[in-house]
C-alpha positions in Angstrom: 101.2 138.2 140.3 102.1 135.1 138.3 103.4 132.9 141.1 101.4 129.8 141.4 101.4 129.9 145.2 99.2 133.0 145.4 96.3 130.7 144.6 96.7 129.1 148.0 95.0 130.5 151.1 96.7 133.4 153.0 97.5 131.6 156.3 98.2 134.9 158.0 94.9 136.6 157.0 93.1 138.5 159.7 89.8 136.9 158.7 91.4 133.5 159.4 92.6 134.5 162.9 96.0 135.9 161.9 97.5 138.7 163.9 100.7 140.8 164.2 101.6 139.9 167.8 104.9 141.8 168.1 107.0 144.5 166.4 110.1 146.3 167.6 108.8 149.6 166.1 105.6 151.0 164.5 106.1 154.7 165.1 104.5 156.0 161.9 101.9 153.3 161.0 100.3 150.5 162.9 101.7 147.0 162.5 98.2 145.5 162.6 97.6 146.6 159.0 100.0 144.0 157.7 97.4 141.2 157.8 94.2 143.2 157.1 92.0 142.1 154.2 91.3 143.9 151.0 93.5 146.0 148.8 95.8 148.7 150.1 94.1 152.1 150.3 95.9 155.4 149.2 96.0 158.0 152.0 96.6 161.7 151.5 96.3 163.1 155.0 99.0 163.9 157.6 98.8 163.3 161.3 100.8 164.3 164.3 103.6 161.9 163.5 103.7 162.5 159.7 102.1 161.1 156.6 99.4 158.5 157.2 99.8 155.1 155.5 97.6 152.0 155.2 100.4 149.7 156.3 103.2 149.3 158.8 106.0 151.9 159.0 108.9 152.3 161.4 110.9 155.4 162.2 114.2 156.2 160.4 117.1 154.3 161.9 120.1 156.3 163.1 122.1 153.2 164.2 122.9 149.8 162.7 120.2 147.2 162.8 116.8 146.3 161.3 113.1 146.3 162.2 110.8 143.3 162.4 107.2 142.2 163.0 106.0 138.8 164.1 102.8 137.4 162.7 100.8 134.6 164.3 99.3 132.5 161.5 95.6 132.1 161.7 96.0 128.6 160.2 99.3 126.9 160.9 100.6 125.2 157.8 103.3 124.8 155.2 104.3 128.1 153.6 104.8 128.0 149.8 105.5 131.7 149.4 105.1 135.2 150.8 104.1 138.5 149.3 105.6 141.7 150.8 103.4 144.5 149.4 104.9 148.0 149.5 102.0 149.7 147.7 102.2 153.5 148.1 105.5 153.3 150.0 107.8 155.0 147.4 110.5 156.9 149.2 110.3 155.0 152.4 110.1 151.3 151.5 112.8 148.8 152.8 115.4 148.0 150.2 115.8 144.4 151.5 113.7 141.9 153.5 114.0 138.5 155.0 111.5 136.1 156.6 111.9 133.5 159.4 109.5 131.0 160.9 109.0 129.1 164.0 106.5 126.6 165.4 105.3 126.4 169.0 102.7 124.6 171.1 99.8 126.5 172.7 99.6 130.3 172.6 103.1 131.8 173.2 103.7 135.4 174.3 106.5 137.7 173.3 109.0 136.2 175.8 108.4 132.7 174.4 108.7 133.9 170.8 111.9 135.8 171.6 113.4 132.6 173.0 112.1 130.3 170.2 114.2 128.7 167.5 113.7 130.5 164.2 114.4 129.1 160.7 115.1 131.3 157.7 112.5 130.6 155.0 113.3 133.6 152.8 117.0 134.7 152.7 117.8 138.4 152.7 116.6 139.6 149.3 116.0 142.9 147.5 112.6 144.6 147.6 111.1 147.3 145.4 108.7 150.1 146.4 105.1 150.6 145.5 104.4 147.0 144.4 103.9 143.4 145.6 107.3 141.7 146.1 106.9 137.9 145.6 109.2 135.3 147.3 108.9 131.5 147.0 109.5 129.3 150.0 111.0 125.8 149.7 110.8 124.7 153.3 108.1 122.1 153.9 107.8 122.4 157.6 104.6 123.4 159.4 104.8 126.8 161.0 102.7 128.7 163.5 104.5 132.1 163.4 106.5 134.0 160.9 108.8 137.0 161.4 109.2 139.6 158.7 112.4 141.6 158.9 113.0 144.8 156.9 116.5 146.0 156.4 117.1 148.6 157.7 113.7 150.3 158.2 110.8 151.7 156.3 107.2 150.7 155.5 105.3 147.6 154.2 101.6 147.8 153.4 100.6 144.1 153.5 102.2 140.8 154.3 100.6 137.7 152.8 101.7 134.2 153.7 100.3 131.7 151.2 100.4 128.0 151.9 98.5 124.8 152.8 96.9 124.1 156.1 98.3 121.2 158.1 95.6 120.5 160.7 96.5 119.4 164.2 94.9 115.9 164.4 94.0 116.5 168.1 91.3 119.0 166.7 89.6 116.4 164.5 87.5 114.6 167.2 83.8 114.5 166.9 81.6 116.2 164.3 83.4 119.1 162.7 83.2 121.2 159.6 85.4 119.2 157.2 85.3 122.0 154.6 86.8 124.6 156.9 90.2 126.0 155.8 91.7 125.4 159.2 90.9 121.7 158.9 92.4 121.4 155.4 89.3 122.3 153.4 90.2 124.0 150.0 88.4 125.3 147.0 90.0 123.4 144.1 88.4 124.9 141.0 85.2 126.5 139.8 83.3 127.5 136.7 83.5 131.3 137.2 84.5 133.9 139.7 83.8 137.1 137.9 82.6 139.1 140.9 84.2 137.4 143.9 86.4 134.4 144.9 84.9 131.0 145.8 87.5 130.8 148.6 85.2 133.1 150.5 82.8 130.2 150.9 85.1 128.5 153.4 85.9 131.6 155.6 85.0 131.3 159.3 81.9 133.1 160.6 78.9 134.5 158.7 79.3 136.7 155.7 78.8 140.4 156.6 77.9 141.4 153.0 77.2 139.8 149.7 80.8 140.7 148.7 82.1 138.2 151.2 80.6 135.3 149.3 81.1 133.8 145.9 79.3 135.4 142.9 79.4 134.5 139.2 78.7 136.5 136.1 75.2 136.3 134.6 74.9 133.3 132.3 73.5 133.8 128.8 73.7 130.1 127.8 72.0 126.9 128.9 74.8 125.8 131.3 75.2 126.3 135.1 77.9 127.3 137.5 79.7 125.1 140.0 82.5 124.9 142.5 84.6 121.9 143.8 85.8 121.8 147.4 88.3 119.4 148.8 87.5 118.2 152.3 89.9 117.4 155.2 90.1 113.8 154.2 87.9 110.8 153.7 84.6 112.0 155.3 81.3 110.6 156.5 79.0 113.6 156.3 76.0 114.3 158.5 74.7 117.5 157.0 75.7 120.4 154.6 75.0 124.0 155.2 74.3 126.1 152.0 74.0 129.7 153.0 72.6 132.3 150.6 72.5 135.1 153.2 72.8 138.6 151.6 72.2 137.0 148.1 68.7 138.5 147.6 68.3 139.2 143.9 71.1 136.9 142.6 70.8 133.7 144.6 70.6 130.6 142.5 67.2 129.0 141.8 68.3 125.5 142.5 71.3 123.6 143.9 72.7 120.1 143.7 75.6 118.8 145.9 77.5 115.8 144.8 80.5 113.9 146.2 83.3 111.7 145.0 86.2 109.8 146.7 89.7 110.3 145.5 92.8 108.5 146.6 95.9 110.6 146.4 96.5 113.8 144.4 94.5 114.6 141.3 94.6 117.4 138.7 91.6 119.8 138.8 90.7 119.0 135.2 90.7 115.3 136.0 88.6 115.9 139.1 85.9 117.8 137.1 85.6 114.8 134.7 85.0 112.3 137.4 81.8 110.5 138.1 79.9 112.4 140.9 77.2 111.0 143.1 74.5 113.3 144.4 74.4 113.6 148.2 71.8 116.5 148.0 69.6 115.9 145.0 68.8 118.9 142.8 66.3 121.1 144.7 65.0 124.6 144.9 66.7 127.1 147.3 65.6 130.4 148.7 67.4 133.8 148.6 68.9 135.2 151.8 68.5 131.9 153.6 70.8 129.6 155.5 69.8 126.2 154.3 70.8 123.0 156.1 70.5 119.7 154.2 70.7 116.3 156.1 72.7 113.6 154.5 71.2 110.1 154.4 72.9 107.8 157.0 73.8 105.2 154.3 75.6 107.7 152.0 79.1 106.8 151.1 82.3 108.4 152.2 83.7 111.3 150.1 86.8 113.4 149.8 85.4 116.2 147.5 82.1 118.0 147.0 80.8 119.6 143.8 78.2 122.3 144.3 76.2 122.9 141.2 74.1 126.1 141.2 71.4 126.6 138.6 71.8 128.6 136.5 74.2 131.1 138.1 74.4 133.6 140.9 76.1 132.9 144.2 76.0 132.1 147.9 77.8 133.1 151.0 79.0 130.1 152.9 79.4 126.3 152.7 79.8 124.0 155.7 80.2 120.2 155.5 79.6 118.7 158.9 80.7 115.2 159.7 83.5 113.0 160.8 86.7 111.7 159.3 87.0 107.9 159.0 89.6 106.4 161.4 92.1 105.8 158.6 91.8 109.5 157.6 92.5 110.7 161.1 95.6 108.4 161.2 96.7 109.9 157.9 96.2 113.4 159.2 98.3 112.6 162.3 101.1 111.1 160.1 101.1 114.2 157.8 101.2 116.5 160.8 104.1 114.6 162.4 105.9 114.6 159.1 105.6 118.4 158.8 106.6 119.4 162.3 110.0 121.1 162.5 112.3 119.4 165.0 111.7 121.8 167.9 107.9 121.5 167.7 108.0 117.7 167.2 110.1 117.5 170.4 107.6 119.6 172.3 104.6 117.8 171.0 106.0 114.3 171.8 107.1 115.4 175.3 103.7 117.0 176.0 101.9 113.8 175.1 103.4 112.0 178.1 104.8 109.2 175.9 107.4 106.7 176.9 110.9 108.3 176.7 112.2 105.5 174.5 109.4 106.0 172.0 110.1 109.8 171.9 113.8 109.3 171.4 113.2 106.8 168.6 110.7 109.1 166.9 113.1 112.0 167.0 115.9 109.9 165.5 113.9 108.8 162.5 112.0 112.1 161.9 112.3 113.6 158.5 113.8 110.4 157.0 112.4 109.4 153.7 109.6 106.9 153.9 109.4 106.9 157.7 106.4 105.1 159.2 105.4 106.4 162.6 104.7 103.7 165.3 101.0 102.9 165.8 101.3 104.0 169.5 102.5 107.4 168.3 99.6 107.8 165.9 97.1 106.7 168.5 98.4 109.5 170.8 97.4 112.2 168.3 94.4 110.5 166.6 91.6 111.1 169.2 88.8 109.2 167.4 90.7 106.0 168.0 90.7 106.5 171.8 
């Protein structure tokens, strides 16, 4: 797939907490498969209800209409594109699809989702069988749920929702993992990902196997491998976890972790060329070991980390524990408010018990270019200032 957005995290991934919470029909194949990890598996067996598929399949329609499945995003965020993968569905794939999205507070059930306001993010479009179908999304709202509709019926193997996390600033209080994907952490670039993706480093929970970490090819030169991670914002780190669990014969011999502070966006190649300051000096590490490195109290603030492993190999997980500086929390709150669709913004402001005049004023100026949110509003959603 050539689409640039597929490099972004799959916000609907089961490993990130995504789930198919509703579907009007899954007679032949379970809706839960839509967000499962890994490639689609071919199946040859038949069951009581027919051919077994690794995917979601509805019965044949005998009346007008369409079928749908609702996915709760594991990480709410801005969707840049979706992939509707119909692998192995050849005579029973849907000829057309469409995608809608909504955003709600808390943990809505099927009744609340049915009553929600939904916005179309992918207009009804053709789909082909036995392949990934790629659709770009231009909406820049932050969504919590998406609804895949297939016209009129059929089967879909996987549904990927690629985008950028937009963290709820109310979750940024205290010491947290600022590299976590659900707080905006992101792998920007790396030297090599021959065996597995460096994005695995930021997945929640421990790795279950070596395959759930990042592993590079064997080096035959004098260089070393590295990966760069963007943190949730301007961060004051307390400690870094460098976990080589399951990497027994191919853990690196040494590691160095460095930081830099960047204001605004920067291209990956420019980031690599920046001056990096070590926050964990080069040191030996052990195979199959969760290491925890304390950061000196006087260390400067950083927005990115560069993890150099010597000479090559891999590791399972990276955690960067610390706090955002106050200005970064305010920035996160403003970004969150900017991205909320009107219905979610209304609910969030109302739930914060703010002055009605402030709420009405905020709703009037929302989505206007260059809007600056009142300080009182930012304080309501920036917990470290309280």
